[in-house]
C-alpha atoms as one frame of an Amber mdcrd trajectory, in Angstrom:
protein
 -10.153  30.657 -18.143 -13.282  29.893 -20.129 -16.036  27.684 -18.464 -17.025
  24.718 -20.418 -20.732  23.944 -20.862 -22.342  21.436 -18.764 -22.502  17.841
 -20.033 -25.974  16.845 -21.025 -26.837  13.391 -20.442 -27.698  11.376 -23.660
 -31.238  11.424 -24.928 -33.299   8.505 -23.479 -33.357   5.836 -26.284 -36.794
   4.290 -26.758 -36.489   0.608 -26.134 -37.491  -0.395 -29.665 -34.520   1.697
 -30.814 -31.839   0.392 -28.531 -29.079  -1.744 -30.077 -28.935  -3.898 -26.964
 -31.684  -6.218 -25.707 -32.464  -6.576 -22.059 -31.367  -8.567 -20.331 -28.430
  -9.597 -22.029 -24.706 -10.471 -21.280 -22.544  -7.238 -21.689 -18.592  -7.314
 -21.722 -16.912  -4.345 -20.149 -13.106  -3.688 -20.526 -11.382  -1.981 -17.514
  -7.681  -1.100 -17.384  -5.710  -0.278 -14.238  -2.409  -0.628 -12.541  -1.205
  -4.203 -12.159  -1.574  -3.807  -8.250  -2.795  -6.131  -5.369  -6.520  -5.439
  -4.831  -7.279  -4.469  -8.398  -9.267  -7.312  -9.604 -11.071  -7.587  -6.280
 -12.108  -3.971  -6.275 -13.414  -4.366  -9.701 -15.159  -7.712  -8.680 -16.975
  -5.683  -5.755 -18.243  -2.927  -8.330 -19.563  -5.490 -10.706 -21.353  -7.220
  -7.989 -23.283  -4.065  -6.992 -24.577  -3.968 -10.491 -25.024  -7.742 -11.138
 -25.566  -9.813  -8.003 -24.956 -12.906  -9.966 -21.605 -11.797 -11.427 -18.980
 -14.692 -11.457 -15.632 -13.395 -10.837 -14.422 -16.870 -12.523 -15.486 -15.523
 -15.969 -13.016 -12.510 -15.804 -10.478 -12.320 -18.788  -7.227 -10.813 -17.531
  -4.559  -9.387 -19.927  -1.298  -7.943 -18.385   0.522  -5.182 -20.285   3.638
  -6.028 -21.980   5.848  -4.427 -19.260   3.406  -5.821 -16.714   2.512  -2.562
 -15.193  -1.018  -2.679 -16.079  -3.756  -5.170 -16.348  -6.655  -5.219 -18.457
  -9.847  -6.942 -17.357 -12.752  -7.946 -19.491 -15.884  -8.256 -17.078 -18.940
  -9.720 -18.335 -22.204  -8.719 -16.740 -26.004  -9.027 -17.195 -27.310  -5.767
 -18.418 -30.719  -5.365 -17.368 -31.158  -1.700 -18.520 -29.543   1.358 -19.988
 -29.644   3.024 -16.696 -27.860   0.292 -15.071 -25.152   0.184 -17.584 -24.633
   4.122 -17.490 -24.308   3.710 -13.613 -21.985   1.089 -13.848 -19.585   2.834
 -16.551 -19.900   5.972 -14.188 -18.811   4.085 -11.074 -15.888   2.264 -12.883
 -14.857   5.563 -14.608 -14.470   7.381 -11.238 -12.958   4.316  -9.203  -9.469
   5.510  -7.899  -7.789   2.353  -9.215  -9.001   2.498 -12.721  -7.353   4.103
 -15.589  -9.796   3.427 -18.380 -13.183   1.678 -19.115 -14.426   0.555 -22.587
């Protein structure tokens, strides 16, 4: 079995070249199984990175069959590092299937 090379973090983008101005409102789509506790778990993660996060702003979209739930959370992004860590935390959460 071949070994994959280690993933390198993206190079730091100078603030003047970033497409995002900080601070700004930043939407993130999160999909997971439509189960009890999913929304609350995502709210807790969002609050870790944006203490001002308002759960009332979450947009919810159940899948056609009702087995999955898509959420759009909008956080206040303060830095590239904050967003990268938020994506990492969401992506590794056991209840989350996809983060966009």
